[in-house]
C-alpha positions as CSV (number, residue, x, y, z in Angstrom):
1,M,-15.9,-37.9,19.3
2,Q,-13.4,-35.1,18.2
3,A,-15.3,-34.8,15.0
4,D,-18.6,-34.3,16.8
5,L,-16.9,-31.5,19.2
6,L,-15.7,-29.7,16.1
7,A,-19.0,-29.9,14.4
8,Y,-20.8,-28.7,17.6
9,G,-18.2,-25.9,18.0
10,R,-18.8,-24.7,14.2
11,Q,-22.6,-24.8,14.8
12,V,-22.1,-22.4,17.9
13,L,-19.8,-20.1,15.8
14,A,-22.5,-19.9,13.1
15,R,-24.8,-18.7,15.5
16,Q,-22.9,-15.7,16.6
17,P,-24.1,-12.7,14.6
18,F,-20.9,-10.7,14.9
19,N,-19.0,-13.5,13.5
20,G,-21.1,-13.1,10.3
21,V,-19.5,-9.6,10.1
22,V,-15.9,-10.7,11.1
23,G,-15.7,-14.0,9.2
24,A,-13.7,-16.3,11.5
25,T,-13.5,-20.2,11.2
26,L,-13.1,-22.8,13.8
27,E,-10.4,-25.0,12.6
28,V,-9.7,-27.1,15.8
29,F,-11.8,-27.9,18.7
30,E,-10.8,-30.6,21.1
31,A,-10.1,-31.3,24.7
32,G,-8.0,-28.5,25.9
33,T,-7.5,-26.6,22.8
34,A,-9.1,-24.5,20.2
35,E,-7.9,-22.9,17.0
36,L,-9.8,-20.1,15.0
37,S,-8.4,-18.6,11.8
38,L,-9.5,-15.4,9.9
39,P,-8.6,-14.4,6.5
40,L,-7.6,-10.6,6.2
41,A,-9.9,-8.5,4.7
42,A,-10.1,-4.6,4.2
43,H,-13.3,-4.2,6.6
44,L,-11.1,-5.4,9.5
45,L,-8.4,-2.7,9.3
46,Q,-8.2,0.6,11.1
47,Q,-7.1,3.8,9.6
48,D,-3.3,3.0,9.2
49,G,-3.9,-0.3,7.5
50,F,-3.5,-2.5,10.6
51,V,-5.8,-5.2,11.8
52,H,-8.1,-3.4,14.3
53,G,-7.3,-4.4,18.0
54,G,-10.9,-5.2,18.4
55,V,-10.7,-8.0,15.9
56,L,-7.7,-9.5,17.6
57,S,-9.5,-9.3,20.9
58,Y,-12.5,-11.0,19.2
59,L,-10.3,-13.8,18.2
60,A,-8.7,-14.1,21.5
61,D,-12.0,-14.1,23.5
62,N,-13.7,-16.7,21.3
63,A,-10.5,-19.1,21.2
64,L,-10.2,-18.7,25.0
65,T,-13.7,-19.5,25.5
66,Y,-13.6,-22.3,23.2
67,A,-10.6,-23.9,24.8
68,G,-12.3,-23.6,28.4
69,G,-15.7,-24.8,26.8
70,S,-13.8,-28.0,25.7
71,V,-13.3,-29.0,29.4
72,L,-16.2,-27.3,31.1
73,G,-19.1,-27.4,28.7
74,K,-21.2,-24.3,28.4
75,V,-19.1,-21.4,29.5
76,L,-18.5,-17.6,29.6
77,T,-15.6,-15.3,29.6
78,S,-15.1,-14.2,33.2
79,E,-11.9,-11.9,32.1
80,F,-8.9,-11.8,29.7
81,K,-5.9,-9.8,29.0
82,I,-4.2,-9.1,25.6
83,N,-0.8,-8.0,24.7
84,Y,-0.3,-6.6,21.4
85,L,3.1,-7.5,20.3
86,R,3.5,-6.3,16.6
87,P,1.0,-4.6,14.3
88,A,-1.1,-7.2,12.5
89,R,-0.5,-6.6,8.8
90,D,1.1,-8.1,5.6
91,A,-0.3,-11.6,6.1
92,D,-2.9,-13.9,4.6
93,R,-4.7,-14.8,7.7
94,L,-4.8,-14.6,11.4
95,V,-4.7,-17.9,13.4
96,A,-5.7,-17.9,17.3
97,V,-4.4,-20.9,19.2
98,A,-5.7,-21.2,22.7
99,T,-4.9,-24.0,25.2
100,V,-6.1,-24.7,28.9
101,V,-3.4,-24.0,31.4
102,G,-5.3,-25.3,34.2
103,S,-9.0,-26.1,35.0
104,G,-11.1,-27.1,37.9
105,R,-15.1,-27.8,38.2
106,T,-16.2,-24.3,37.6
107,Q,-13.5,-22.5,35.9
108,A,-10.5,-22.8,33.3
109,V,-7.4,-20.5,32.9
110,C,-6.6,-20.5,29.2
111,R,-3.9,-18.7,27.1
112,C,-4.0,-17.6,23.5
113,D,-1.5,-16.9,20.8
114,I,-2.6,-15.1,17.8
115,F,-0.4,-15.4,14.8
116,L,0.1,-13.7,11.4
117,E,0.2,-16.3,8.8
118,R,1.7,-15.7,5.2
119,A,2.7,-18.4,2.8
120,G,2.5,-21.0,5.7
121,E,4.9,-19.2,8.0
122,R,3.6,-17.7,11.3
123,K,4.7,-14.7,13.2
124,L,3.2,-14.1,16.8
125,C,1.4,-10.8,16.9
126,A,-0.7,-11.0,20.1
127,A,-0.9,-13.0,23.3
128,A,-3.9,-13.3,25.6
129,Q,-4.8,-15.1,28.9
130,G,-8.0,-15.4,30.6
131,T,-10.5,-17.0,33.1
132,I,-13.3,-19.0,31.5
133,R,-16.2,-20.0,33.8
134,K,-18.9,-22.4,33.7
135,A,-22.3,-20.9,32.6
136,E,-25.1,-21.1,35.2
């Protein structure tokens, strides 16, 4: 069943035109959790060489929504907040790990940590929390 959920999640991600620009990959998608990764590339950086905050927000929003969707089905983001903890740079890739904190019939509260990963080691660079609601 988990492999089916991951395959389905990857199909959904492939249908997101913006992800064609960004290039994230869904690594984990199972009940209560999701993980997206993104190799760093020049087109994702801002003028000072850091990953653009919008890219970090995109990863957080998608990871939060996947986590919420894993327990609710078809969903939309109701709201989310992100804290940028350190500049995102000097890494091979970003990894967004989201989990469901609590859920009911129509909404889930989820959190997401975004890590800089270099040579297999991770450093936290952003943290987000959001409310994901069942789509009508």
